[in-house]
N, C-alpha and C positions, 0 to 999 in steps of 0.2 A: 570215368576219365579219362575216355579214350583218347587219341592223337588226332587231329584230320587229317588226312593224305589223302592224296587226286585217288582213279577206280586203280593205277595197274596197284598201288599198295605199298609205292616206293619213298622208302624215309627223306627223297628228297624229292619229294611234292607236297612236302610237310605243310600244310597252311597256317595252323596256326598249333599255339599248345593249351594248354586249360590249365586253369585261372589258378587253381593253385601252384603251377610248377612253377618256380624260383630259380628266374636266368639273374646271375652274378653278373658283373660288369668289370673292370677297372680300372682304376684312376691315376691318371700319372703324375707321381710323387716330383717324383727330381730323373732325373736325366744327365749323364756324365763321357764324354768323349774325349779319347788319350791321344795321345800328342806325346810320344816318348815319352810318354809316366810310368814311372817307378812300380806303381800302385791308384787304382782306381779304390777311391773310399764314399763307404755312403755313411753319414754319421750323425743325420738328424730325420726325423721322421718315420722312426721305426720304434709305432709308440703303438697303446691300446686299442688307439680309431679304429684297427685294423682286423680282424684276424688270422689271416692271409696274407702274404707281401711277396711279389714274381721280380725275379729280376729278367731281364729277360737280355743276354749278350749278343750281338750282330758280328759281323766281322772279323774276329780277334785276331790281330796279329802281333807275333814279336816280330821283337829284334832281332835274336837272338835267336839260329836254329836249335830245332832236336829241341828245344824249351817246352815246358808243362805249364799251365796253367790251372787256378787254383782262387778256393775263395775262405775263407776265417771271417768268423766271429765274434764280437765281443759281448760279453755277458760285464758290463762295468768298467768302469776302469777308462785305461788308453787304450790299452793291447789289444789285440783282435789271439785271444787265445783259448776259449771257448774249447773245455773238454768234449770229445767227440769218440763219438762211434758208429760205422758202417761197413755199406754192403755195398759192389762194387762188380758189375758185370760189364761187357764189354763186346761187340760183337765188330770185326777190321774185315777186311777186304784189298787185298794193291790196286795197282790200274790195269797187268798185266789177267787178274780176276784169280793166278795160278796158289795164291794162298789166299782161304782160307778160315775164317774158326769162330767163334761161337763159346764164354765160357768167367769165370770165376776169377779175378784175376786179386787175389790174396798181396800183391805188394801196392796196391793205391788202395784199400779200403785202412781202415782205423781202428783201434782198439783205445779204448781211455784217452787218447790222445789230443793236446792240446796245438799240433799243429795245422796246417794248410790240408786242407780233402784237396788233390787233382781233382778238375774237373776234364782236362783233353793232355794227355803223355803225346812227348815226340813231335811236335806240331812243326810246320817246315815254317821256310819265311817267304817262302817264295807269293807270292803274289796271286796263283791256282790252291793253297794253301791256308787257313783263316778257322776261325772257330766257332758255331752261334753254341748256344745252351740257353738252358731256362732250368729256375731255382726256385721252386717253393719252398718258403720259410713259415710254417705254422703257428701264429699264436705266440709269438715269441715273448709277450710281456706279464702271457702265465706267471706267476711266481710261487704255482703249487707243481707245473708239471715238467716237466722236462720238452723240448723244444726240441720239432720232428721237421726233417728236410727234406723234399730228392733233392733231384739235377737229373737233367736228360740232356746230350750233349752228341753235336756231334765235327768232329776236328781231322783234319788231313796233315798227318806224319809227313818227316823230313825225307821218308825212306817211301814217301809215295803208298800210301796203304789210309785209305780212309774207315772211320774209327767213330761206333757207334756208342755211347756210355751211360750208361742206367746206374743212380747213386743213389743209396737209401742211407738215412740214420738217423741221428739227437743229435743235439747237442745236451749232455749232461747234469745239468746245471738247473733248479729252481729259480736261479735269477733273472731279472730280465734279457735277449736280447737285444740291444738295442744300434748295434753297427755291421757292419759287411765290407768286407774289404777284399777286392780281388787284384792277385798279378803272376808275375811269371816266374817258373821258377831261378829263371839266369835270364837278366838286362829288361830293357823296359819293353811295354803294351806297345808297338810302335804305330796301332793303331785299332780304331773298333770305336763302339756306342753299347753302351748300358741303359737300361731305363730300368726304374724302378715302378713299380705297379700296386697300392692297395685291391685287394676285390673286397667289393663288397654285398 
């Protein structure tokens, strides 16, 4: 089952995929746009229809300087307090290039916690300081196993540091995850758009 390419064998020259290769597609389920919003909540369409849901966050901008953007999940009821365990890695560099790092961020991981998961920390509220992120939530309606999720984000800190976060973890519950909530650690979400997709 070979992939057909041009003579130079470049992957950018792929002309077709074998019939046995499945190509998934995204189905847009909801779009929420912030306007001085305390939270952005997704309270419907997270069900057994899809095995994976993706949240894409565009130009999330805090009203308050030095705020942390976060997500939490609902496992029934009305509270966003699913128990989570996560790992967090971060790479950063400041605008002058004088300070760089890549490492584990112990302060932002969770160990059997019902608290929020930080997506981007210390975010500035200048117009050149926003956060973009993508969250994958896997098989949220499964009532046998825990619910895994992964997060990648890019955010600019108030001190002009650019951060790239890699987060992975799971909601340690066999109850279905049926909601997601995004918010800032202080102040409102001044602007930004979050789209939720189901993966076919």
